[in-house]
C-alpha positions as CSV (number, residue, x, y, z in Angstrom):
1,M,139.4,-36.6,-93.0
2,M,142.6,-37.7,-94.2
3,G,145.3,-39.7,-92.4
4,P,146.0,-43.5,-92.2
5,G,143.4,-45.6,-93.9
6,A,142.1,-42.8,-96.2
7,A,141.7,-43.4,-99.7
8,P,142.5,-40.9,-102.4
9,G,140.0,-38.3,-102.4
10,G,139.7,-38.0,-98.7
11,M,137.2,-41.0,-98.1
12,P,138.2,-43.5,-95.5
13,D,138.9,-47.1,-96.5
14,L,135.8,-49.0,-95.5
15,A,137.5,-52.5,-96.1
16,N,138.7,-52.5,-92.5
17,A,136.0,-50.4,-90.9
18,E,134.1,-51.9,-88.0
19,L,130.3,-52.1,-88.0
20,V,128.9,-50.4,-84.8
21,E,125.5,-51.2,-83.5
22,F,123.4,-48.1,-82.5
23,T,120.0,-47.0,-81.1
24,V,118.2,-43.8,-81.9
25,E,118.0,-41.9,-78.8
26,N,116.2,-38.6,-80.0
27,G,116.1,-36.0,-82.8
28,E,114.0,-35.2,-85.7
29,N,115.0,-37.1,-88.8
30,K,113.2,-35.2,-91.5
31,V,112.9,-31.6,-92.9
32,R,110.2,-30.1,-94.8
33,L,111.2,-27.5,-97.5
34,K,109.2,-25.0,-99.5
35,L,110.6,-24.8,-103.0
36,K,110.8,-21.7,-105.1
37,D,108.5,-23.3,-107.6
38,G,105.8,-23.6,-105.1
39,A,106.1,-27.2,-104.2
40,V,106.5,-28.5,-100.6
41,I,108.7,-31.7,-100.1
42,E,109.7,-33.7,-97.2
43,I,113.2,-35.3,-97.0
44,R,113.7,-38.0,-94.3
45,M,117.1,-39.5,-93.4
46,E,117.1,-43.2,-92.3
47,V,120.3,-44.3,-90.8
48,Q,121.1,-47.9,-92.0
49,H,124.7,-48.5,-90.8
50,V,127.3,-46.9,-88.8
51,F,131.1,-47.7,-89.2
52,R,134.1,-46.8,-87.1
53,V,136.9,-46.2,-89.5
54,G,139.8,-45.4,-87.2
55,N,140.8,-42.3,-85.3
56,D,141.7,-38.9,-86.4
57,P,145.5,-38.5,-86.3
58,V,145.5,-35.0,-85.0
59,T,142.8,-35.2,-82.2
60,G,142.8,-39.0,-81.6
61,L,139.0,-38.9,-81.6
62,P,137.3,-41.9,-83.5
63,Q,136.0,-41.4,-86.9
64,Y,132.7,-42.7,-88.2
65,V,130.9,-43.1,-91.5
66,A,127.1,-43.5,-91.6
67,M,125.2,-44.9,-94.4
68,T,122.1,-42.8,-94.6
69,P,119.8,-42.9,-97.8
70,S,117.5,-40.0,-98.0
71,L,113.7,-40.5,-98.8
72,L,112.0,-37.6,-100.5
73,R,108.2,-37.3,-100.6
74,V,106.1,-34.5,-102.3
75,I,103.8,-33.0,-99.7
76,S,102.0,-30.5,-102.1
77,C,102.7,-28.8,-105.4
78,P,100.9,-26.2,-107.7
79,K,98.7,-27.7,-110.2
80,E,100.6,-26.3,-113.2
81,L,103.6,-28.6,-112.1
82,R,101.5,-31.7,-112.3
83,K,101.3,-33.9,-115.5
84,A,98.8,-36.6,-116.4
85,P,99.9,-40.0,-115.2
86,L,100.9,-42.7,-117.7
87,K,98.2,-45.0,-118.9
88,P,98.1,-48.2,-116.7
89,A,99.5,-50.6,-119.6
90,A,102.4,-48.2,-120.3
91,R,103.5,-48.5,-116.7
92,E,103.9,-52.2,-116.8
93,T,107.4,-53.4,-117.3
94,K,106.5,-56.4,-119.6
95,N,105.4,-53.7,-122.3
96,L,108.6,-51.8,-122.0
97,P,111.5,-52.6,-124.5
98,G,114.2,-54.7,-123.0
99,F,112.0,-56.3,-120.3
100,S,110.6,-59.8,-120.8
């Protein structure tokens, strides 16, 4: 996606991008994967923002960038992949070096 407004590396310049409101019409926003190690994970995409960043110089079509963080959840995994959880006191940030 090169052309006017594109930064080096091909990414569009978001400084002049226009925030576009949206509604979700339909579609599945998650995928379930079975990994080679036996674990099953689910990855869900959540669209936070959509920006119009200009038009393609060749086709004239509008170009968009979507901010979509991915959320990953472990559905199941073999027992040999599991480890014992940390003791409750070790998880508290007040006990970690550098946190006060």
